[in-house]
mmCIF entry with sequence, helices, sheets and N, C-alpha, C, O atoms, coordinates in Angstrom:
data_MODEL
# 
_entry.id   MODEL 
# 
_entity.id                         1 
_entity.type                       polymer 
_entity.pdbx_number_of_molecules   1 
# 
_entity_poly.entity_id                      1 
_entity_poly.type                           'polypeptide(L)' 
_entity_poly.nstd_linkage                   no 
_entity_poly.nstd_monomer                   no 
_entity_poly.pdbx_seq_one_letter_code       MVIFGLIAFALLMSTLFAIERKLGKVNEQNKEIIELLKEQNK 
_entity_poly.pdbx_seq_one_letter_code_can   MVIFGLIAFALLMSTLFAIERKLGKVNEQNKEIIELLKEQNK 
_entity_poly.pdbx_strand_id                 A 
# 
loop_
_entity_poly_seq.entity_id 
_entity_poly_seq.num 
_entity_poly_seq.mon_id 
_entity_poly_seq.hetero 
1 1  MET n 
1 2  VAL n 
1 3  ILE n 
1 4  PHE n 
1 5  GLY n 
1 6  LEU n 
1 7  ILE n 
1 8  ALA n 
1 9  PHE n 
1 10 ALA n 
1 11 LEU n 
1 12 LEU n 
1 13 MET n 
1 14 SER n 
1 15 THR n 
1 16 LEU n 
1 17 PHE n 
1 18 ALA n 
1 19 ILE n 
1 20 GLU n 
1 21 ARG n 
1 22 LYS n 
1 23 LEU n 
1 24 GLY n 
1 25 LYS n 
1 26 VAL n 
1 27 ASN n 
1 28 GLU n 
1 29 GLN n 
1 30 ASN n 
1 31 LYS n 
1 32 GLU n 
1 33 ILE n 
1 34 ILE n 
1 35 GLU n 
1 36 LEU n 
1 37 LEU n 
1 38 LYS n 
1 39 GLU n 
1 40 GLN n 
1 41 ASN n 
1 42 LYS n 
# 
_struct_asym.id          A 
_struct_asym.entity_id   1 
# 
_struct_conf.conf_type_id            HELX_P 
_struct_conf.id                      HELX_P1 
_struct_conf.pdbx_PDB_helix_id       AA1 
_struct_conf.beg_label_comp_id       VAL 
_struct_conf.beg_label_asym_id       A 
_struct_conf.beg_label_seq_id        2 
_struct_conf.pdbx_beg_PDB_ins_code   ? 
_struct_conf.end_label_comp_id       ASN 
_struct_conf.end_label_asym_id       A 
_struct_conf.end_label_seq_id        41 
_struct_conf.pdbx_end_PDB_ins_code   ? 
_struct_conf.beg_auth_comp_id        VAL 
_struct_conf.beg_auth_asym_id        A 
_struct_conf.beg_auth_seq_id         2 
_struct_conf.end_auth_comp_id        ASN 
_struct_conf.end_auth_asym_id        A 
_struct_conf.end_auth_seq_id         41 
_struct_conf.pdbx_PDB_helix_class    1 
_struct_conf.details                 ? 
_struct_conf.pdbx_PDB_helix_length   40 
# 
_struct_conf_type.id          HELX_P 
_struct_conf_type.criteria    ? 
_struct_conf_type.reference   ? 
# 
loop_
_atom_site.group_PDB 
_atom_site.id 
_atom_site.type_symbol 
_atom_site.label_atom_id 
_atom_site.label_alt_id 
_atom_site.label_comp_id 
_atom_site.label_asym_id 
_atom_site.label_entity_id 
_atom_site.label_seq_id 
_atom_site.pdbx_PDB_ins_code 
_atom_site.Cartn_x 
_atom_site.Cartn_y 
_atom_site.Cartn_z 
_atom_site.occupancy 
_atom_site.B_iso_or_equiv 
_atom_site.pdbx_formal_charge 
_atom_site.auth_seq_id 
_atom_site.auth_comp_id 
_atom_site.auth_asym_id 
_atom_site.auth_atom_id 
_atom_site.pdbx_PDB_model_num 
ATOM 1   N N  . MET A 1 1  ? 42.351 34.324  -1.403 1.00 0.00 ? 1  MET A N  1 
ATOM 2   C CA . MET A 1 1  ? 41.674 33.545  -2.351 1.00 0.00 ? 1  MET A CA 1 
ATOM 3   C C  . MET A 1 1  ? 41.703 32.111  -1.967 1.00 0.00 ? 1  MET A C  1 
ATOM 4   O O  . MET A 1 1  ? 40.729 31.441  -2.313 1.00 0.00 ? 1  MET A O  1 
ATOM 5   N N  . VAL A 1 2  ? 42.659 31.528  -1.309 1.00 0.00 ? 2  VAL A N  1 
ATOM 6   C CA . VAL A 1 2  ? 42.715 30.231  -0.908 1.00 0.00 ? 2  VAL A CA 1 
ATOM 7   C C  . VAL A 1 2  ? 41.585 29.933  0.166  1.00 0.00 ? 2  VAL A C  1 
ATOM 8   O O  . VAL A 1 2  ? 40.911 28.903  0.145  1.00 0.00 ? 2  VAL A O  1 
ATOM 9   N N  . ILE A 1 3  ? 41.461 30.844  1.017  1.00 0.00 ? 3  ILE A N  1 
ATOM 10  C CA . ILE A 1 3  ? 40.306 30.730  2.142  1.00 0.00 ? 3  ILE A CA 1 
ATOM 11  C C  . ILE A 1 3  ? 38.962 30.594  1.328  1.00 0.00 ? 3  ILE A C  1 
ATOM 12  O O  . ILE A 1 3  ? 38.168 29.677  1.536  1.00 0.00 ? 3  ILE A O  1 
ATOM 13  N N  . PHE A 1 4  ? 38.768 31.608  0.358  1.00 0.00 ? 4  PHE A N  1 
ATOM 14  C CA . PHE A 1 4  ? 37.526 31.598  -0.392 1.00 0.00 ? 4  PHE A CA 1 
ATOM 15  C C  . PHE A 1 4  ? 37.233 30.219  -1.104 1.00 0.00 ? 4  PHE A C  1 
ATOM 16  O O  . PHE A 1 4  ? 36.109 29.718  -1.151 1.00 0.00 ? 4  PHE A O  1 
ATOM 17  N N  . GLY A 1 5  ? 38.337 29.681  -1.635 1.00 0.00 ? 5  GLY A N  1 
ATOM 18  C CA . GLY A 1 5  ? 38.225 28.397  -2.435 1.00 0.00 ? 5  GLY A CA 1 
ATOM 19  C C  . GLY A 1 5  ? 37.827 27.285  -1.269 1.00 0.00 ? 5  GLY A C  1 
ATOM 20  O O  . GLY A 1 5  ? 36.943 26.465  -1.521 1.00 0.00 ? 5  GLY A O  1 
ATOM 21  N N  . LEU A 1 6  ? 38.396 27.280  -0.187 1.00 0.00 ? 6  LEU A N  1 
ATOM 22  C CA . LEU A 1 6  ? 38.157 26.282  0.882  1.00 0.00 ? 6  LEU A CA 1 
ATOM 23  C C  . LEU A 1 6  ? 36.662 26.336  1.245  1.00 0.00 ? 6  LEU A C  1 
ATOM 24  O O  . LEU A 1 6  ? 35.929 25.350  1.327  1.00 0.00 ? 6  LEU A O  1 
ATOM 25  N N  . ILE A 1 7  ? 36.298 27.643  1.456  1.00 0.00 ? 7  ILE A N  1 
ATOM 26  C CA . ILE A 1 7  ? 34.772 27.752  1.922  1.00 0.00 ? 7  ILE A CA 1 
ATOM 27  C C  . ILE A 1 7  ? 33.915 27.260  0.824  1.00 0.00 ? 7  ILE A C  1 
ATOM 28  O O  . ILE A 1 7  ? 32.996 26.491  1.105  1.00 0.00 ? 7  ILE A O  1 
ATOM 29  N N  . ALA A 1 8  ? 34.123 27.630  -0.419 1.00 0.00 ? 8  ALA A N  1 
ATOM 30  C CA . ALA A 1 8  ? 33.374 27.167  -1.529 1.00 0.00 ? 8  ALA A CA 1 
ATOM 31  C C  . ALA A 1 8  ? 33.346 25.629  -1.682 1.00 0.00 ? 8  ALA A C  1 
ATOM 32  O O  . ALA A 1 8  ? 32.340 25.014  -2.037 1.00 0.00 ? 8  ALA A O  1 
ATOM 33  N N  . PHE A 1 9  ? 34.442 25.106  -1.409 1.00 0.00 ? 9  PHE A N  1 
ATOM 34  C CA . PHE A 1 9  ? 34.609 23.628  -1.529 1.00 0.00 ? 9  PHE A CA 1 
ATOM 35  C C  . PHE A 1 9  ? 33.765 22.975  -0.362 1.00 0.00 ? 9  PHE A C  1 
ATOM 36  O O  . PHE A 1 9  ? 33.071 21.977  -0.553 1.00 0.00 ? 9  PHE A O  1 
ATOM 37  N N  . ALA A 1 10 ? 33.866 23.554  0.754  1.00 0.00 ? 10 ALA A N  1 
ATOM 38  C CA . ALA A 1 10 ? 33.147 22.992  1.988  1.00 0.00 ? 10 ALA A CA 1 
ATOM 39  C C  . ALA A 1 10 ? 31.624 23.030  1.803  1.00 0.00 ? 10 ALA A C  1 
ATOM 40  O O  . ALA A 1 10 ? 30.885 22.116  2.166  1.00 0.00 ? 10 ALA A O  1 
ATOM 41  N N  . LEU A 1 11 ? 31.228 24.125  1.229  1.00 0.00 ? 11 LEU A N  1 
ATOM 42  C CA . LEU A 1 11 ? 29.704 24.378  0.908  1.00 0.00 ? 11 LEU A CA 1 
ATOM 43  C C  . LEU A 1 11 ? 29.298 23.297  -0.030 1.00 0.00 ? 11 LEU A C  1 
ATOM 44  O O  . LEU A 1 11 ? 28.308 22.599  0.188  1.00 0.00 ? 11 LEU A O  1 
ATOM 45  N N  . LEU A 1 12 ? 30.045 23.160  -1.052 1.00 0.00 ? 12 LEU A N  1 
ATOM 46  C CA . LEU A 1 12 ? 29.696 22.156  -2.038 1.00 0.00 ? 12 LEU A CA 1 
ATOM 47  C C  . LEU A 1 12 ? 29.639 20.720  -1.597 1.00 0.00 ? 12 LEU A C  1 
ATOM 48  O O  . LEU A 1 12 ? 28.797 19.920  -2.007 1.00 0.00 ? 12 LEU A O  1 
ATOM 49  N N  . MET A 1 13 ? 30.576 20.452  -0.749 1.00 0.00 ? 13 MET A N  1 
ATOM 50  C CA . MET A 1 13 ? 30.579 19.003  -0.091 1.00 0.00 ? 13 MET A CA 1 
ATOM 51  C C  . MET A 1 13 ? 29.444 18.895  0.817  1.00 0.00 ? 13 MET A C  1 
ATOM 52  O O  . MET A 1 13 ? 28.769 17.866  0.816  1.00 0.00 ? 13 MET A O  1 
ATOM 53  N N  . SER A 1 14 ? 29.173 19.884  1.602  1.00 0.00 ? 14 SER A N  1 
ATOM 54  C CA . SER A 1 14 ? 27.988 19.615  2.536  1.00 0.00 ? 14 SER A CA 1 
ATOM 55  C C  . SER A 1 14 ? 26.687 19.618  1.814  1.00 0.00 ? 14 SER A C  1 
ATOM 56  O O  . SER A 1 14 ? 25.725 18.952  2.197  1.00 0.00 ? 14 SER A O  1 
ATOM 57  N N  . THR A 1 15 ? 26.680 20.412  0.719  1.00 0.00 ? 15 THR A N  1 
ATOM 58  C CA . THR A 1 15 ? 25.288 20.207  -0.062 1.00 0.00 ? 15 THR A CA 1 
ATOM 59  C C  . THR A 1 15 ? 25.183 18.895  -0.653 1.00 0.00 ? 15 THR A C  1 
ATOM 60  O O  . THR A 1 15 ? 24.114 18.286  -0.607 1.00 0.00 ? 15 THR A O  1 
ATOM 61  N N  . LEU A 1 16 ? 26.264 18.387  -1.235 1.00 0.00 ? 16 LEU A N  1 
ATOM 62  C CA . LEU A 1 16 ? 26.257 17.039  -1.898 1.00 0.00 ? 16 LEU A CA 1 
ATOM 63  C C  . LEU A 1 16 ? 25.928 15.892  -0.809 1.00 0.00 ? 16 LEU A C  1 
ATOM 64  O O  . LEU A 1 16 ? 25.212 14.924  -1.063 1.00 0.00 ? 16 LEU A O  1 
ATOM 65  N N  . PHE A 1 17 ? 26.520 16.121  0.384  1.00 0.00 ? 17 PHE A N  1 
ATOM 66  C CA . PHE A 1 17 ? 26.259 15.146  1.449  1.00 0.00 ? 17 PHE A CA 1 
ATOM 67  C C  . PHE A 1 17 ? 24.789 15.312  1.867  1.00 0.00 ? 17 PHE A C  1 
ATOM 68  O O  . PHE A 1 17 ? 24.166 14.280  2.118  1.00 0.00 ? 17 PHE A O  1 
ATOM 69  N N  . ALA A 1 18 ? 24.180 16.478  1.967  1.00 0.00 ? 18 ALA A N  1 
ATOM 70  C CA . ALA A 1 18 ? 22.770 16.533  2.296  1.00 0.00 ? 18 ALA A CA 1 
ATOM 71  C C  . ALA A 1 18 ? 21.821 15.826  1.203  1.00 0.00 ? 18 ALA A C  1 
ATOM 72  O O  . ALA A 1 18 ? 20.841 15.145  1.508  1.00 0.00 ? 18 ALA A O  1 
ATOM 73  N N  . ILE A 1 19 ? 22.226 16.068  -0.037 1.00 0.00 ? 19 ILE A N  1 
ATOM 74  C CA . ILE A 1 19 ? 21.411 15.513  -1.150 1.00 0.00 ? 19 ILE A CA 1 
ATOM 75  C C  . ILE A 1 19 ? 21.490 13.973  -1.086 1.00 0.00 ? 19 ILE A C  1 
ATOM 76  O O  . ILE A 1 19 ? 20.494 13.278  -1.284 1.00 0.00 ? 19 ILE A O  1 
ATOM 77  N N  . GLU A 1 20 ? 22.778 13.432  -0.786 1.00 0.00 ? 20 GLU A N  1 
ATOM 78  C CA . GLU A 1 20 ? 22.938 12.052  -0.678 1.00 0.00 ? 20 GLU A CA 1 
ATOM 79  C C  . GLU A 1 20 ? 22.147 11.432  0.347  1.00 0.00 ? 20 GLU A C  1 
ATOM 80  O O  . GLU A 1 20 ? 21.614 10.339  0.155  1.00 0.00 ? 20 GLU A O  1 
ATOM 81  N N  . ARG A 1 21 ? 22.028 12.138  1.544  1.00 0.00 ? 21 ARG A N  1 
ATOM 82  C CA . ARG A 1 21 ? 21.219 11.654  2.679  1.00 0.00 ? 21 ARG A CA 1 
ATOM 83  C C  . ARG A 1 21 ? 19.789 11.567  2.282  1.00 0.00 ? 21 ARG A C  1 
ATOM 84  O O  . ARG A 1 21 ? 19.116 10.565  2.526  1.00 0.00 ? 21 ARG A O  1 
ATOM 85  N N  . LYS A 1 22 ? 19.309 12.648  1.650  1.00 0.00 ? 22 LYS A N  1 
ATOM 86  C CA . LYS A 1 22 ? 17.827 12.677  1.283  1.00 0.00 ? 22 LYS A CA 1 
ATOM 87  C C  . LYS A 1 22 ? 17.504 11.509  0.302  1.00 0.00 ? 22 LYS A C  1 
ATOM 88  O O  . LYS A 1 22 ? 16.486 10.827  0.423  1.00 0.00 ? 22 LYS A O  1 
ATOM 89  N N  . LEU A 1 23 ? 18.446 11.317  -0.691 1.00 0.00 ? 23 LEU A N  1 
ATOM 90  C CA . LEU A 1 23 ? 18.350 10.184  -1.583 1.00 0.00 ? 23 LEU A CA 1 
ATOM 91  C C  . LEU A 1 23 ? 18.240 8.834   -0.886 1.00 0.00 ? 23 LEU A C  1 
ATOM 92  O O  . LEU A 1 23 ? 17.392 7.999   -1.201 1.00 0.00 ? 23 LEU A O  1 
ATOM 93  N N  . GLY A 1 24 ? 19.111 8.668   0.044  1.00 0.00 ? 24 GLY A N  1 
ATOM 94  C CA . GLY A 1 24 ? 19.104 7.503   0.864  1.00 0.00 ? 24 GLY A CA 1 
ATOM 95  C C  . GLY A 1 24 ? 17.756 7.241   1.577  1.00 0.00 ? 24 GLY A C  1 
ATOM 96  O O  . GLY A 1 24 ? 17.183 6.152   1.590  1.00 0.00 ? 24 GLY A O  1 
ATOM 97  N N  . LYS A 1 25 ? 17.328 8.356   2.157  1.00 0.00 ? 25 LYS A N  1 
ATOM 98  C CA . LYS A 1 25 ? 15.990 8.073   2.802  1.00 0.00 ? 25 LYS A CA 1 
ATOM 99  C C  . LYS A 1 25 ? 14.936 7.733   1.872  1.00 0.00 ? 25 LYS A C  1 
ATOM 100 O O  . LYS A 1 25 ? 14.175 6.807   2.155  1.00 0.00 ? 25 LYS A O  1 
ATOM 101 N N  . VAL A 1 26 ? 14.795 8.443   0.690  1.00 0.00 ? 26 VAL A N  1 
ATOM 102 C CA . VAL A 1 26 ? 13.859 8.147   -0.351 1.00 0.00 ? 26 VAL A CA 1 
ATOM 103 C C  . VAL A 1 26 ? 14.039 6.722   -0.769 1.00 0.00 ? 26 VAL A C  1 
ATOM 104 O O  . VAL A 1 26 ? 13.016 6.057   -0.929 1.00 0.00 ? 26 VAL A O  1 
ATOM 105 N N  . ASN A 1 27 ? 15.270 6.138   -0.976 1.00 0.00 ? 27 ASN A N  1 
ATOM 106 C CA . ASN A 1 27 ? 15.372 4.846   -1.389 1.00 0.00 ? 27 ASN A CA 1 
ATOM 107 C C  . ASN A 1 27 ? 14.802 3.761   -0.262 1.00 0.00 ? 27 ASN A C  1 
ATOM 108 O O  . ASN A 1 27 ? 14.193 2.729   -0.545 1.00 0.00 ? 27 ASN A O  1 
ATOM 109 N N  . GLU A 1 28 ? 15.126 4.209   1.041  1.00 0.00 ? 28 GLU A N  1 
ATOM 110 C CA . GLU A 1 28 ? 14.486 3.329   2.048  1.00 0.00 ? 28 GLU A CA 1 
ATOM 111 C C  . GLU A 1 28 ? 12.934 3.369   1.969  1.00 0.00 ? 28 GLU A C  1 
ATOM 112 O O  . GLU A 1 28 ? 12.311 2.321   2.136  1.00 0.00 ? 28 GLU A O  1 
ATOM 113 N N  . GLN A 1 29 ? 12.344 4.431   1.744  1.00 0.00 ? 29 GLN A N  1 
ATOM 114 C CA . GLN A 1 29 ? 10.984 4.624   1.700  1.00 0.00 ? 29 GLN A CA 1 
ATOM 115 C C  . GLN A 1 29 ? 10.364 3.831   0.579  1.00 0.00 ? 29 GLN A C  1 
ATOM 116 O O  . GLN A 1 29 ? 9.316  3.208   0.754  1.00 0.00 ? 29 GLN A O  1 
ATOM 117 N N  . ASN A 1 30 ? 11.000 3.850   -0.563 1.00 0.00 ? 30 ASN A N  1 
ATOM 118 C CA . ASN A 1 30 ? 10.689 3.043   -1.713 1.00 0.00 ? 30 ASN A CA 1 
ATOM 119 C C  . ASN A 1 30 ? 10.685 1.593   -1.418 1.00 0.00 ? 30 ASN A C  1 
ATOM 120 O O  . ASN A 1 30 ? 9.756  0.866   -1.770 1.00 0.00 ? 30 ASN A O  1 
ATOM 121 N N  . LYS A 1 31 ? 11.698 1.184   -0.785 1.00 0.00 ? 31 LYS A N  1 
ATOM 122 C CA . LYS A 1 31 ? 11.855 -0.231  -0.433 1.00 0.00 ? 31 LYS A CA 1 
ATOM 123 C C  . LYS A 1 31 ? 10.709 -0.682  0.422  1.00 0.00 ? 31 LYS A C  1 
ATOM 124 O O  . LYS A 1 31 ? 10.144 -1.753  0.199  1.00 0.00 ? 31 LYS A O  1 
ATOM 125 N N  . GLU A 1 32 ? 10.358 0.123   1.401  1.00 0.00 ? 32 GLU A N  1 
ATOM 126 C CA . GLU A 1 32 ? 9.175  -0.132  2.386  1.00 0.00 ? 32 GLU A CA 1 
ATOM 127 C C  . GLU A 1 32 ? 7.909  -0.272  1.506  1.00 0.00 ? 32 GLU A C  1 
ATOM 128 O O  . GLU A 1 32 ? 7.123  -1.212  1.614  1.00 0.00 ? 32 GLU A O  1 
ATOM 129 N N  . ILE A 1 33 ? 7.786  0.714   0.654  1.00 0.00 ? 33 ILE A N  1 
ATOM 130 C CA . ILE A 1 33 ? 6.468  0.637   -0.181 1.00 0.00 ? 33 ILE A CA 1 
ATOM 131 C C  . ILE A 1 33 ? 6.420  -0.555  -1.013 1.00 0.00 ? 33 ILE A C  1 
ATOM 132 O O  . ILE A 1 33 ? 5.374  -1.193  -1.133 1.00 0.00 ? 33 ILE A O  1 
ATOM 133 N N  . ILE A 1 34 ? 7.580  -0.913  -1.635 1.00 0.00 ? 34 ILE A N  1 
ATOM 134 C CA . ILE A 1 34 ? 7.570  -2.185  -2.524 1.00 0.00 ? 34 ILE A CA 1 
ATOM 135 C C  . ILE A 1 34 ? 7.251  -3.321  -1.565 1.00 0.00 ? 34 ILE A C  1 
ATOM 136 O O  . ILE A 1 34 ? 6.452  -4.176  -1.948 1.00 0.00 ? 34 ILE A O  1 
ATOM 137 N N  . GLU A 1 35 ? 7.782  -3.415  -0.387 1.00 0.00 ? 35 GLU A N  1 
ATOM 138 C CA . GLU A 1 35 ? 7.472  -4.605  0.404  1.00 0.00 ? 35 GLU A CA 1 
ATOM 139 C C  . GLU A 1 35 ? 5.966  -4.640  0.672  1.00 0.00 ? 35 GLU A C  1 
ATOM 140 O O  . GLU A 1 35 ? 5.323  -5.680  0.526  1.00 0.00 ? 35 GLU A O  1 
ATOM 141 N N  . LEU A 1 36 ? 5.406  -3.468  1.072  1.00 0.00 ? 36 LEU A N  1 
ATOM 142 C CA . LEU A 1 36 ? 4.002  -3.415  1.318  1.00 0.00 ? 36 LEU A CA 1 
ATOM 143 C C  . LEU A 1 36 ? 3.174  -3.897  0.236  1.00 0.00 ? 36 LEU A C  1 
ATOM 144 O O  . LEU A 1 36 ? 2.215  -4.648  0.415  1.00 0.00 ? 36 LEU A O  1 
ATOM 145 N N  . LEU A 1 37 ? 3.587  -3.419  -0.996 1.00 0.00 ? 37 LEU A N  1 
ATOM 146 C CA . LEU A 1 37 ? 2.723  -3.825  -2.246 1.00 0.00 ? 37 LEU A CA 1 
ATOM 147 C C  . LEU A 1 37 ? 2.840  -5.344  -2.415 1.00 0.00 ? 37 LEU A C  1 
ATOM 148 O O  . LEU A 1 37 ? 1.874  -6.020  -2.768 1.00 0.00 ? 37 LEU A O  1 
ATOM 149 N N  . LYS A 1 38 ? 4.089  -5.882  -2.145 1.00 0.00 ? 38 LYS A N  1 
ATOM 150 C CA . LYS A 1 38 ? 4.341  -7.348  -2.412 1.00 0.00 ? 38 LYS A CA 1 
ATOM 151 C C  . LYS A 1 38 ? 3.322  -8.126  -1.336 1.00 0.00 ? 38 LYS A C  1 
ATOM 152 O O  . LYS A 1 38 ? 2.703  -9.144  -1.646 1.00 0.00 ? 38 LYS A O  1 
ATOM 153 N N  . GLU A 1 39 ? 3.248  -7.515  -0.082 1.00 0.00 ? 39 GLU A N  1 
ATOM 154 C CA . GLU A 1 39 ? 2.407  -8.171  0.990  1.00 0.00 ? 39 GLU A CA 1 
ATOM 155 C C  . GLU A 1 39 ? 0.955  -8.143  0.384  1.00 0.00 ? 39 GLU A C  1 
ATOM 156 O O  . GLU A 1 39 ? 0.291  -9.179  0.435  1.00 0.00 ? 39 GLU A O  1 
ATOM 157 N N  . GLN A 1 40 ? 0.466  -7.081  -0.150 1.00 0.00 ? 40 GLN A N  1 
ATOM 158 C CA . GLN A 1 40 ? -0.886 -7.038  -0.667 1.00 0.00 ? 40 GLN A CA 1 
ATOM 159 C C  . GLN A 1 40 ? -1.150 -7.876  -1.811 1.00 0.00 ? 40 GLN A C  1 
ATOM 160 O O  . GLN A 1 40 ? -2.254 -8.384  -2.004 1.00 0.00 ? 40 GLN A O  1 
ATOM 161 N N  . ASN A 1 41 ? -0.170 -8.029  -2.565 1.00 0.00 ? 41 ASN A N  1 
ATOM 162 C CA . ASN A 1 41 ? -0.420 -8.924  -3.772 1.00 0.00 ? 41 ASN A CA 1 
ATOM 163 C C  . ASN A 1 41 ? -0.457 -10.395 -3.506 1.00 0.00 ? 41 ASN A C  1 
ATOM 164 O O  . ASN A 1 41 ? -0.801 -11.192 -4.379 1.00 0.00 ? 41 ASN A O  1 
ATOM 165 N N  . LYS A 1 42 ? -0.132 -10.723 -2.407 1.00 0.00 ? 42 LYS A N  1 
ATOM 166 C CA . LYS A 1 42 ? -0.038 -12.251 -1.965 1.00 0.00 ? 42 LYS A CA 1 
ATOM 167 C C  . LYS A 1 42 ? -1.449 -12.677 -1.736 1.00 0.00 ? 42 LYS A C  1 
ATOM 168 O O  . LYS A 1 42 ? -1.696 -13.829 -1.379 1.00 0.00 ? 42 LYS A O  1 
# 
């Protein structure tokens, strides 16, 4: 049972890590888009 718990925990952590990385990339893209819009509005 302990091994099963460790595997489940590892899967959960890796999933959260992957989601966090995707969100980070989205945030970077949003910042770039905002900068482009600011440039166009000048």
